N, C-alpha and C positions, 0 to 999 in steps of 0.2 A: 471567468470561471463558468462552467456549465452546471446548471442546476439539475439537469437530467440528460439521459442519453437520447439520441434521436429515436422516434417511434418505430422506424423500420430501417432495414439495411440500405434502401435506396436514399435515405436521408443523411447517411454518413458521407459528408463531403471531405472529411479529413481522415487519413489513415491513423488507426490506433497503434501506438508504439509501446512495446514492452522492452525496457532497457535494464541493464544490470544496476544493482544498488550502488550508490555513490559513497565513498569514504573507506578508509583502511579497515576500520573496525567492522563495518558491514561486510567487507570481503573476507576478513579473518574469522568472524563469528556470525555468520549469516542467520543462524537460528535464533539469535537474540534480537533481531531487528524486524520491524513491521514493514510491509510494503508502503510506498509513498506514491500517491496519485497526484498528477499535475493536470488539473482539468483544463487549464488554458492551453496547454500543449497537447492534450489528449494522449497522455502517456502515463506509464506506470513503471516506477523503479522497483524491481523485484529482486530481493536477495537470492542467491543460489542456495536455497534450503537443502538440507541433507536428505529430505524425503518429501514425497507428495503429501503425506499426512501432516507434516509440520507446515508445509505451504498452505494447505487448506485451513488449518487451525489459525495461522497468522492472518490469512485473508479474511476469514470470518470475523476474527476479533476486530480487525481494522474496519470492516464494513459496518459492524454493529455498534462500535464504540467511538468512532470518529465523529466529532460534532462540528468540525471546521472544514472549510473548502481549501483545496490545493496544498495540503500539508503545512499550512501556516500556523501550526500549533505544536505544542510539546505536552505530552501527558504529564500531569503532576503526580507526585508519589501516591497520593490518595486514589487517583484514578488507576494506578497500576496494581492495586490490590487484587489478588486473584490471578494476575498475569504471571505465569511461571516462565521465567526467562532462562531456565536451566542453569 
């Protein structure tokens, strides 16, 4: 896992990949899913959100509330309080 991004663009030795979300439910109901980052593979699984506003909301929520590396976690019900999944 990477603890942080490289300090400048010249230090990026691996290409960053944005990939579609994995799983049938994430494909059928993308707005109900958060993005998943894979720090070891330098990639992001990003659902096909219905709008840019929803994507921004889900990205911010994940950035500010994820406390684990490489999506090796599942939010508990108590942590989901205030998260409107429509």
